[in-house]
C-alpha positions as CSV (number, residue, x, y, z in Angstrom):
1,M,-31.2,-12.2,4.3
2,K,-27.6,-12.6,3.4
3,I,-25.5,-9.4,3.7
4,A,-22.8,-9.1,1.1
5,K,-19.2,-8.9,2.4
6,I,-17.5,-5.6,1.6
7,P,-13.9,-6.1,0.5
8,A,-11.3,-4.8,2.9
9,G,-9.7,-2.7,0.1
10,L,-13.0,-1.0,-0.5
11,V,-13.5,-0.3,3.2
12,F,-10.0,1.3,3.2
13,L,-10.9,3.6,0.3
14,L,-14.2,4.7,2.0
15,I,-12.6,5.6,5.3
16,L,-9.4,7.1,3.9
17,P,-10.7,10.7,3.3
18,A,-12.3,10.9,6.7
19,L,-9.2,9.5,8.4
20,C,-7.0,12.0,6.7
21,A,-9.2,14.9,7.6
22,F,-9.2,13.7,11.3
23,L,-5.4,13.5,11.3
24,S,-5.1,16.9,9.5
25,C,-2.8,15.4,7.0
26,Q,-1.6,16.3,3.5
27,S,-1.8,14.0,0.5
28,L,1.1,13.6,-2.0
29,S,-1.5,13.5,-4.8
30,R,-1.3,16.6,-7.1
31,S,-3.0,17.7,-10.2
32,K,-0.9,17.6,-13.3
33,K,-1.0,21.4,-13.5
34,Q,1.0,21.5,-10.2
35,T,3.9,19.6,-11.7
36,G,6.2,20.3,-14.5
37,I,5.2,17.4,-16.7
38,P,4.1,18.3,-20.2
39,D,1.0,17.2,-22.0
40,K,1.0,13.6,-23.4
41,F,3.9,12.6,-21.1
42,A,3.6,9.9,-18.4
43,V,6.1,8.8,-15.8
44,F,5.8,5.5,-13.9
45,T,6.7,5.4,-10.1
46,F,6.7,2.3,-7.9
47,D,6.4,2.2,-4.1
48,D,7.4,-0.2,-1.3
49,G,10.1,-2.1,-3.1
50,P,12.4,-3.6,-3.8
51,N,10.4,-6.8,-3.7
52,S,12.1,-10.2,-4.3
53,Q,8.9,-12.2,-3.7
54,G,8.2,-14.0,-6.9
55,D,10.9,-11.9,-8.6
56,T,8.3,-9.1,-8.9
57,T,10.7,-6.1,-9.0
58,A,13.1,-8.1,-11.3
59,R,10.4,-8.9,-13.8
60,L,9.2,-5.3,-13.6
61,L,12.7,-4.1,-14.4
62,D,12.8,-6.5,-17.4
63,I,9.6,-4.9,-18.8
64,L,10.9,-1.4,-18.3
65,K,14.1,-2.3,-20.0
66,K,12.2,-4.0,-22.9
67,Y,10.4,-0.7,-23.6
68,Q,13.4,1.6,-22.7
69,I,11.4,3.4,-20.0
70,Q,13.0,5.3,-17.2
71,A,11.0,5.0,-13.9
72,M,11.2,6.1,-10.3
73,F,11.3,3.6,-7.4
74,A,10.4,4.6,-3.9
75,L,12.3,2.1,-1.7
76,L,11.8,1.2,1.9
77,G,15.1,1.0,3.8
78,E,14.1,-2.3,5.3
79,N,13.6,-3.8,1.9
80,A,16.8,-2.2,0.5
81,E,18.8,-4.0,3.2
82,Y,17.1,-7.3,2.3
83,S,17.6,-7.0,-1.4
84,P,20.6,-4.8,-2.1
85,D,21.2,-6.4,-5.5
86,L,17.9,-5.1,-6.7
87,V,18.7,-1.6,-5.4
88,R,21.9,-1.6,-7.4
89,R,20.1,-3.0,-10.5
90,I,17.5,-0.2,-10.3
91,R,20.3,2.3,-10.3
92,D,22.4,0.6,-12.9
93,E,19.5,0.4,-15.4
94,G,19.1,4.2,-15.2
95,H,16.1,4.6,-12.9
96,Y,15.7,7.1,-10.1
97,I,15.6,6.0,-6.5
98,I,13.3,7.7,-4.0
99,N,13.7,7.5,-0.2
100,H,10.4,6.0,1.1
101,G,11.7,5.9,4.7
102,Y,13.0,3.0,6.5
103,Y,10.0,1.5,8.3
104,D,6.6,0.6,6.7
105,T,4.9,2.9,9.2
106,W,2.7,5.6,7.7
107,A,4.4,8.9,7.7
108,V,1.3,10.7,8.9
109,N,1.5,8.8,12.2
110,M,5.0,9.9,12.9
111,G,6.1,12.7,15.3
112,R,8.9,15.1,14.3
113,E,11.7,13.1,15.8
114,F,10.6,9.7,14.5
115,F,9.9,11.2,11.1
116,L,13.5,12.6,10.8
117,L,14.9,9.3,12.2
118,N,12.9,7.3,9.6
119,L,14.1,9.5,6.8
120,E,17.7,9.3,7.9
121,M,17.6,5.5,8.4
122,G,16.0,5.1,5.0
123,E,18.8,7.1,3.3
124,Q,21.5,5.2,5.2
125,A,20.0,1.8,4.2
126,I,19.6,2.7,0.5
127,S,23.1,4.3,0.4
128,A,24.6,1.2,2.0
129,A,23.0,-1.0,-0.7
130,L,24.2,1.3,-3.4
131,G,27.7,1.6,-2.1
132,E,27.5,5.4,-2.6
133,P,25.5,8.3,-1.3
134,L,21.9,8.6,-2.4
135,N,21.8,11.3,-5.1
136,P,19.6,13.0,-6.1
137,R,17.7,13.3,-2.8
138,L,14.1,12.4,-3.5
139,Y,11.4,11.6,-1.0
140,R,7.9,10.1,-1.0
141,P,6.1,9.6,2.3
142,Q,5.0,6.1,3.2
143,G,1.2,5.7,3.1
144,G,0.9,8.7,0.7
145,F,0.1,11.2,3.4
146,Y,2.1,13.4,5.7
147,K,1.7,16.2,8.3
148,K,2.4,19.8,7.3
149,R,5.3,20.0,9.7
150,H,7.0,17.1,7.9
151,L,7.5,19.2,4.8
152,K,10.1,21.5,6.5
153,I,11.9,18.5,7.9
154,W,12.5,16.8,4.5
155,Q,13.3,20.1,2.9
156,S,15.9,20.9,5.6
157,Q,17.6,17.6,4.7
158,G,17.7,18.6,1.0
159,Y,14.9,16.4,-0.2
160,T,12.5,17.0,-3.0
161,L,9.0,15.5,-2.9
162,I,7.9,13.2,-5.7
163,P,4.1,13.5,-5.9
164,S,1.6,11.5,-8.0
165,T,-1.2,12.5,-10.2
166,A,-2.7,9.1,-11.1
167,R,-3.2,6.5,-8.4
168,S,-5.6,3.5,-8.2
169,Y,-4.9,2.3,-4.7
170,D,-3.5,-0.9,-6.2
171,A,-1.8,-1.7,-2.9
172,V,-5.1,-2.9,-1.5
173,K,-6.1,-4.8,-4.7
174,T,-5.3,-8.3,-5.8
175,A,-4.7,-9.9,-9.2
176,A,-8.4,-10.0,-9.7
177,G,-8.5,-6.2,-9.7
178,A,-5.9,-5.7,-12.4
179,D,-8.5,-4.6,-15.0
180,R,-9.9,-2.0,-12.6
181,V,-6.4,-0.7,-11.9
182,V,-5.7,-0.3,-15.7
183,R,-9.0,1.5,-16.2
184,A,-8.5,3.8,-13.2
185,I,-5.0,4.8,-14.2
186,M,-6.0,5.4,-17.8
187,R,-9.0,7.4,-16.8
188,K,-6.9,9.7,-14.7
189,V,-4.1,10.0,-17.2
190,E,-6.4,10.8,-20.1
191,K,-8.4,13.3,-18.0
192,Q,-5.3,15.3,-17.3
193,K,-3.5,14.5,-20.6
194,G,-0.6,12.9,-18.9
195,G,0.8,12.6,-15.4
196,I,2.8,10.7,-12.7
197,I,1.5,7.2,-12.2
198,M,1.8,5.5,-8.8
199,L,1.8,1.7,-8.5
200,H,3.3,-0.7,-5.9
201,D,5.7,-3.5,-6.8
202,G,5.9,-4.2,-3.0
203,R,3.6,-4.0,0.0
204,D,5.2,-2.8,3.3
205,S,8.3,-4.5,4.6
206,H,9.6,-7.8,3.3
207,R,9.0,-9.4,6.7
208,N,5.4,-8.3,6.9
209,M,4.9,-9.5,3.3
210,E,6.3,-12.9,4.1
211,M,4.2,-13.3,7.2
212,V,0.9,-12.3,5.5
213,L,1.6,-14.3,2.3
214,K,1.9,-17.5,4.4
215,E,-1.6,-17.0,5.6
216,N,-3.1,-15.6,2.4
217,P,-0.9,-16.2,-0.7
218,Y,-3.4,-14.6,-3.1
219,G,-4.3,-11.5,-1.1
220,S,-3.2,-7.9,-1.8
221,Y,0.3,-8.6,-0.5
222,N,0.9,-10.8,-3.5
223,R,2.3,-8.2,-6.0
224,S,3.3,-10.8,-8.7
225,W,0.6,-9.4,-11.1
226,I,2.0,-5.9,-11.2
227,P,4.7,-6.4,-13.9
228,E,2.2,-7.7,-16.4
229,T,-0.3,-5.0,-15.5
230,V,2.4,-2.4,-16.1
231,E,3.1,-3.8,-19.5
232,R,-0.6,-3.5,-20.4
233,L,-0.5,0.1,-19.3
234,I,2.6,0.7,-21.4
235,L,1.0,-0.7,-24.5
236,T,-2.3,1.2,-23.9
237,L,-0.6,4.5,-23.3
238,Q,1.6,4.1,-26.3
239,E,-1.4,3.4,-28.5
240,E,-3.0,6.6,-27.2
241,G,0.1,8.6,-28.2
242,Y,1.7,9.2,-24.7
243,A,5.5,9.6,-24.5
244,L,6.9,7.1,-22.0
245,S,10.6,7.3,-22.9
246,G,13.2,9.5,-24.5
247,F,13.1,12.1,-21.7
248,D,14.5,12.4,-18.2
249,A,11.9,11.3,-15.6
250,L,13.1,13.7,-12.9
251,E,13.0,16.7,-15.1
252,A,9.5,15.8,-16.1
253,V,8.1,15.5,-12.6
254,K,9.9,18.3,-10.6
255,Y,7.5,19.8,-8.2
256,D,7.7,23.1,-6.3
257,P,5.1,23.2,-3.4
258,D,5.7,26.9,-2.8
259,K,4.5,28.0,-6.2
260,R,0.8,28.2,-7.2
261,R,1.6,27.7,-10.8
262,P,4.2,25.2,-12.1
263,E,7.6,26.4,-13.0
264,T,8.5,25.9,-16.7
265,R,11.1,23.2,-16.9
266,P,12.8,21.6,-19.9
267,V,12.2,18.0,-20.6
268,L,15.5,16.5,-21.8
269,K,14.7,14.3,-24.8
270,N,16.7,11.6,-26.4
271,K,18.6,10.9,-23.2
272,R,20.1,7.4,-22.7
273,K,18.7,5.6,-19.7
274,G,22.0,5.6,-17.9
275,D,22.5,9.4,-18.2
276,R,20.6,10.7,-15.3
277,N,20.5,14.4,-14.8
278,A,21.0,14.9,-11.1
279,P,20.2,18.5,-10.0
């Protein structure tokens, strides 16, 4: 009797909740009610970039520019050092930059000292690529999970957490799973009438990507399918009446972890993409 092989991505999804419980970690996933984002609004966020492999991040930026959508990019310091031109382009085209740490190590596996070091190194690398200090100071933990003690560390450094309300674990999927990613995101967005979408234009550090892609060029480290998948999502969301542009992304997603109910915040409509409203 032949036993079917279980995809590695599926195994990851099955063990993730148990792993998190064992490590006593917190997830950056939130319900839409915990954020300030209004109904029928959706914000795109992208992790683990910038990614110069196959011009993935560049093509993604082209698509966002085509539809005049302001997004948020969680950048790894290692990747920012490798592709500083992409970091500057992200800023110059009006998108927000999030410090995703320097290393591609999961935040939940970090002790206090290493967590702070990783945060500081990520900021330094991004600021060096930008040629100016990182502002506003936004943070998203690598791996999507963190320890409770980490919250005070990033807050002490003046950082604000950027959560997500709609994720499909696309980082462990390949181009063959693009349809499932679109369906999963749309299902979560429609259920909550909007939200903060998390996708990955990169996968870990550029060095790790290059090494893995040499062995398996069509595996989950190949992110070349993401830009076209994002365009499909944009068109589907627009058809369903969701607002994707004409407002400031940061004002829409501001999150206060110390409040049980979301604070009422204005969404600044009709802003030009280059006019970011730093707090």
